[in-house]
C-alpha positions as CSV (number, residue, x, y, z in Angstrom):
1,M,-0.1,0.0,0.2
2,I,1.1,3.9,-0.5
3,V,3.2,4.7,2.6
4,P,0.5,7.4,4.4
5,D,3.6,9.6,5.1
6,Q,4.6,10.4,1.6
7,H,0.4,11.7,1.1
8,F,0.3,10.5,-2.5
9,D,-2.8,11.4,-4.7
10,A,-5.8,9.2,-3.6
11,R,-6.6,8.3,-7.2
12,I,-3.5,7.2,-9.1
13,F,-4.6,3.8,-9.6
14,E,-7.5,5.4,-10.9
15,K,-8.8,6.4,-14.2
16,D,-9.5,9.3,-13.5
17,V,-5.7,10.8,-12.3
18,A,-4.8,14.2,-12.6
19,M,-2.3,14.5,-15.3
20,A,0.4,17.2,-16.2
21,A,3.1,17.7,-17.8
22,I,6.6,17.6,-15.5
23,R,8.2,20.6,-16.9
24,S,5.0,22.6,-16.6
25,G,5.9,22.0,-12.8
26,F,9.5,23.7,-13.3
27,G,7.9,26.6,-15.3
28,D,5.7,26.9,-11.7
29,G,8.9,26.9,-9.6
30,L,11.5,29.0,-11.2
31,V,8.4,31.3,-11.1
32,L,8.5,30.4,-7.1
33,A,11.7,30.9,-7.0
34,G,12.3,34.0,-9.0
35,E,9.8,35.6,-6.5
36,R,11.9,34.8,-3.5
37,D,15.5,35.2,-4.4
38,P,15.8,39.1,-7.0
39,N,19.3,36.3,-8.2
40,V,17.2,33.8,-9.9
41,V,18.0,35.0,-13.7
42,G,17.0,33.0,-16.6
43,L,18.5,32.0,-19.9
44,C,17.6,30.3,-23.1
45,A,17.9,28.5,-26.4
46,D,15.0,29.7,-29.0
47,L,12.9,27.0,-26.9
48,T,11.1,29.5,-23.7
49,D,7.8,28.4,-24.6
50,S,8.3,24.0,-25.1
51,T,10.5,24.8,-22.3
52,H,7.8,26.6,-20.1
53,M,10.6,29.3,-19.1
54,L,7.6,31.5,-20.7
55,P,6.3,32.4,-17.4
56,F,9.4,33.1,-15.9
57,K,10.0,35.6,-19.0
58,E,6.6,37.5,-18.8
59,K,6.8,37.9,-15.8
60,Y,10.8,39.2,-15.4
61,P,11.3,40.3,-18.5
62,D,15.2,41.7,-17.4
63,R,15.9,38.9,-15.8
64,F,15.4,36.7,-18.7
65,I,17.9,36.5,-22.0
66,E,17.3,34.9,-25.1
67,V,20.4,32.8,-26.1
68,G,19.1,31.8,-29.4
69,V,20.2,28.2,-30.9
70,A,23.1,28.7,-29.4
71,E,24.1,25.7,-26.5
72,Q,27.4,26.1,-25.8
73,N,26.9,30.0,-25.4
74,L,24.0,29.3,-23.0
75,A,26.5,27.5,-20.7
76,G,28.9,29.7,-20.9
77,V,27.0,32.9,-20.1
78,G,25.0,31.5,-17.4
79,S,28.2,30.8,-16.3
80,G,29.4,34.2,-16.5
81,M,26.5,35.2,-14.6
82,A,26.6,32.9,-12.1
83,A,30.5,34.1,-11.2
84,M,29.1,37.1,-10.8
85,G,26.1,36.1,-8.1
86,K,22.9,35.5,-9.9
87,V,21.7,32.4,-10.0
88,P,21.1,31.3,-13.4
89,F,18.6,28.7,-15.3
90,I,19.5,27.5,-18.6
91,T,17.0,25.9,-20.5
92,S,16.4,23.8,-23.6
93,Y,15.9,20.3,-25.1
94,A,18.0,17.8,-22.9
95,M,19.3,16.1,-26.2
96,F,20.9,19.8,-26.4
97,S,22.0,20.9,-23.1
98,P,23.2,19.3,-21.5
99,G,23.6,17.2,-25.0
100,R,25.2,18.9,-27.2
101,N,26.9,21.5,-24.6
102,W,28.8,18.8,-22.5
103,E,31.9,20.1,-22.3
104,Q,30.8,23.6,-21.3
105,I,28.8,22.6,-18.8
106,R,31.8,20.5,-17.5
107,T,34.6,22.7,-17.7
108,T,33.0,26.2,-17.3
109,I,29.9,25.2,-15.5
110,C,31.1,22.2,-12.8
111,Y,35.2,22.7,-13.1
112,N,34.7,26.2,-11.9
113,D,31.9,25.3,-9.2
114,Q,29.4,28.1,-10.4
115,P,25.8,27.2,-9.3
116,V,24.2,27.1,-13.0
117,K,20.9,24.8,-13.4
118,I,20.8,23.2,-16.1
119,A,17.1,22.6,-16.6
120,G,16.8,19.9,-19.5
121,S,13.4,19.0,-21.0
122,H,11.9,16.9,-23.7
123,A,13.6,14.2,-22.1
124,G,13.4,10.4,-22.7
125,I,11.9,8.3,-25.5
126,S,7.8,10.0,-24.5
127,V,8.9,12.6,-26.3
128,G,7.3,10.2,-29.6
129,P,6.9,11.7,-32.7
130,D,10.3,13.6,-32.4
131,G,11.8,10.7,-32.9
132,G,15.7,9.1,-31.7
133,T,17.3,12.6,-32.2
134,H,15.4,14.4,-29.8
135,Q,14.9,11.5,-27.4
136,A,17.6,12.0,-24.4
137,I,18.4,8.7,-23.1
138,E,21.8,9.2,-21.9
139,D,21.4,12.6,-20.2
140,I,21.6,11.2,-16.6
141,A,24.9,9.1,-17.6
142,I,26.4,12.6,-18.9
143,T,25.5,14.6,-16.0
144,R,26.1,12.1,-12.8
145,V,29.8,11.3,-14.2
146,I,30.8,15.5,-14.0
147,P,31.6,16.1,-10.4
148,R,29.6,18.4,-8.2
149,M,26.7,17.9,-10.3
150,I,23.2,18.1,-8.8
151,V,21.1,15.5,-10.7
152,L,17.4,15.6,-10.1
153,S,15.0,13.8,-11.9
154,P,11.4,14.2,-10.6
155,C,8.6,12.4,-10.6
156,D,5.9,14.5,-11.6
157,A,4.9,18.0,-11.8
158,I,4.5,19.1,-9.1
159,E,7.7,17.1,-7.5
160,A,9.7,19.1,-10.5
161,R,8.1,22.6,-9.0
162,K,10.0,21.6,-5.5
163,A,12.8,20.5,-7.1
164,T,13.0,24.0,-8.5
165,I,12.8,26.0,-5.6
166,A,15.1,23.7,-4.1
167,A,17.4,23.8,-6.9
168,A,17.9,27.6,-6.8
169,S,19.1,27.1,-3.0
170,T,22.1,24.2,-2.9
171,G,24.9,26.7,-4.2
172,T,25.9,23.9,-6.6
173,P,25.5,23.3,-10.3
174,V,22.3,20.9,-10.8
175,Y,20.9,19.2,-13.5
176,L,17.3,19.0,-13.6
177,R,15.4,16.5,-16.2
178,L,12.5,17.0,-17.2
179,A,9.8,14.9,-19.6
180,R,7.3,16.8,-22.0
181,E,4.2,14.6,-22.0
182,K,1.7,14.6,-20.2
183,T,2.0,12.1,-17.0
184,P,0.3,11.1,-13.8
185,V,0.4,13.0,-10.5
186,M,1.5,10.9,-7.9
187,T,2.3,13.4,-5.3
188,T,0.7,16.4,-3.5
189,D,1.9,19.4,-1.5
190,D,1.9,17.3,1.7
191,S,4.5,15.0,-0.5
192,P,7.5,15.4,1.5
193,F,10.8,16.3,-0.9
194,E,14.4,16.7,-0.1
195,I,17.7,17.0,-2.4
196,G,19.6,13.1,-1.5
197,K,16.8,11.4,0.2
198,A,15.0,8.8,-1.9
199,Q,11.3,8.5,-0.1
200,C,9.9,4.9,0.3
201,V,6.5,5.4,-1.2
202,W,4.9,1.9,-1.2
203,D,5.4,-0.8,1.5
204,T,3.4,-4.2,1.1
205,S,4.3,-4.9,5.5
206,L,1.5,-2.0,5.7
207,G,-1.2,-3.6,4.2
208,Q,-4.2,-5.6,5.3
209,P,-3.5,-8.0,4.8
210,A,0.7,-7.5,5.6
211,L,2.8,-8.8,3.0
212,E,6.6,-8.8,3.9
213,P,8.7,-7.4,0.9
214,Q,10.4,-9.5,-1.5
215,V,11.7,-7.0,-4.1
216,T,12.8,-3.7,-3.6
217,L,12.1,-1.8,-6.7
218,I,13.5,1.8,-7.4
219,A,12.0,4.6,-10.1
220,T,12.5,7.7,-10.9
221,G,10.5,10.2,-13.0
222,A,7.2,9.5,-14.8
223,L,7.6,5.7,-14.6
224,L,7.4,5.2,-10.9
225,H,3.6,5.7,-11.6
226,Q,3.8,2.3,-14.0
227,A,6.7,0.5,-10.7
228,L,3.8,1.0,-8.8
229,V,1.2,-0.3,-10.7
230,A,3.0,-3.4,-11.1
231,A,3.7,-3.5,-7.3
232,R,0.3,-3.7,-6.8
233,E,-0.3,-6.2,-9.9
234,V,2.5,-8.5,-8.0
235,A,1.4,-8.5,-4.8
236,A,-2.1,-9.7,-5.3
237,D,-0.4,-12.6,-6.3
238,G,1.7,-13.1,-3.0
239,I,5.0,-11.2,-3.8
240,G,5.6,-8.0,-1.5
241,S,7.8,-5.4,-2.4
242,I,8.9,-1.7,-1.1
243,V,8.7,0.7,-4.4
244,I,11.2,3.6,-3.6
245,N,10.9,6.8,-5.6
246,L,14.6,8.3,-6.6
247,S,14.2,11.6,-7.9
248,T,17.8,12.8,-6.3
249,I,20.2,10.2,-8.4
250,K,23.6,12.1,-7.2
251,P,24.2,12.5,-4.3
252,I,22.3,8.8,-4.0
253,D,20.6,8.5,-1.3
254,E,22.7,5.6,0.4
255,A,21.2,4.5,4.0
256,G,17.3,5.3,2.3
257,I,18.5,2.3,-0.6
258,L,20.7,0.4,1.9
259,A,17.9,0.4,4.4
260,A,14.9,-0.8,1.7
261,V,17.3,-3.2,0.5
262,R,18.0,-4.8,3.7
263,R,14.5,-5.9,3.9
264,A,13.9,-7.0,0.5
265,P,17.0,-7.9,-1.2
266,R,15.8,-8.6,-4.8
267,V,16.2,-5.1,-6.9
268,V,14.8,-4.3,-9.7
269,T,15.2,-0.8,-11.1
270,V,13.5,1.6,-12.8
271,E,13.9,4.5,-15.7
272,E,13.2,5.7,-18.8
273,H,16.6,6.2,-20.0
274,Q,19.8,4.0,-21.4
275,V,20.3,0.9,-18.9
276,A,23.9,2.0,-19.0
277,G,25.1,4.5,-16.9
278,G,21.8,5.5,-15.7
279,M,20.4,5.4,-12.4
280,G,20.0,1.6,-12.4
281,S,23.9,1.9,-12.9
282,A,23.9,4.2,-9.8
283,V,22.4,1.6,-7.6
284,A,24.4,-1.0,-9.0
285,E,27.2,0.8,-8.5
286,L,26.3,1.6,-4.5
287,L,25.1,-1.8,-3.7
288,V,28.5,-4.1,-5.3
289,Q,30.4,-2.4,-2.6
290,R,27.7,-2.5,0.3
291,M,25.0,-5.0,-0.2
292,P,25.6,-7.0,-3.1
293,V,22.5,-8.6,-4.4
294,P,20.1,-9.7,-7.6
295,Q,19.4,-6.8,-9.5
296,R,16.9,-6.6,-12.8
297,F,17.6,-2.9,-15.0
298,I,14.6,-1.9,-16.7
299,G,15.2,0.9,-19.1
300,V,16.6,1.6,-23.1
301,G,19.4,-0.9,-23.7
302,D,21.9,-0.2,-26.4
303,D,19.5,1.5,-28.6
304,F,18.6,4.9,-29.7
305,G,14.9,6.1,-29.8
306,Q,12.7,6.1,-33.1
307,S,9.4,7.8,-33.7
308,G,6.2,6.1,-32.3
309,T,3.6,7.5,-29.5
310,P,4.5,7.5,-25.9
311,E,3.2,4.3,-25.0
312,E,4.3,2.8,-28.1
313,L,7.5,3.6,-27.0
314,I,7.6,2.6,-23.9
315,A,6.1,-0.7,-24.2
316,H,8.8,-1.1,-26.9
317,Y,11.7,-0.7,-25.3
318,G,10.4,-2.9,-22.4
319,M,9.6,-0.1,-19.7
320,D,5.8,-0.5,-19.5
321,T,3.9,-2.6,-16.2
322,P,3.9,-5.6,-17.7
323,H,7.5,-5.7,-18.1
324,I,8.1,-4.3,-14.7
325,V,6.5,-7.7,-13.6
326,A,8.2,-9.8,-15.3
327,A,11.7,-8.3,-13.8
328,I,10.2,-8.9,-10.5
329,R,8.6,-12.6,-11.0
330,D,12.0,-13.1,-12.5
331,V,14.2,-11.8,-9.7
332,V,12.4,-13.3,-7.4
333,H,12.9,-16.5,-8.8
334,V,17.0,-16.3,-8.6
């Protein structure tokens, strides 16, 4: 059952669950961060509406810069403004920032420890018809490898709003991973969020009747919803589980993950990203050193994306609920 302290929306398993784009939560959060701190500025590479930076531009036109289709320059200007005391949010599609300007982010921003916030919109394959050229499924890998970078992957629009506000006050470089399509809104205003903390959002030991967890599901981004649906489905067959929302991929919550895996020592990681170098890899790096256990990885396997509807692509690349259920059953029988 959903852990009561997480204050999730009671409708998350219903057909009428609220839907909203995670990038819209970023737009809301950026306006709120701007209200709290006059040093917050917005910079965009010609995608102001698509990245949902438009509300910030309209409210604070003197704190917004349109850099144009020049993502490397976007990172350089952002770094310079940070060095002068500003809190810059730089935005584009994730395929272009941090995809195209990775070296500038590494050297100009992170090497110099400038607190620039990189908001990568349209991440994952659920961009759909835009095709493989615009589907960023390597962005977690290339950002979490850079020293000093915090990597956030909110699960819904409300959590994206909280993550954006929190990012503004870190004093460090931050990468915010944002999806384009509308996805289920699972959290509420009362749901806890803290950078660096994983949340245990499902625990069958709290159900009636109680079911001791055998598997720890660790999910990030919008696929948390698919993981929860899968957890509920296998519970009906007597397989207990814990579900972790890992919205901070770096720094990873070692204590939170180890506490869950200690109780349920089989792991399935779920992410809309390449398996190589992604969130599941970060979890594996931790577990192989501290608590080696069987693990299955849900994600894209050494492949590019392609055109299709989001639902078709999520299923084609093995990231939908039936594939998660199959991975759970497989790892339980190891």
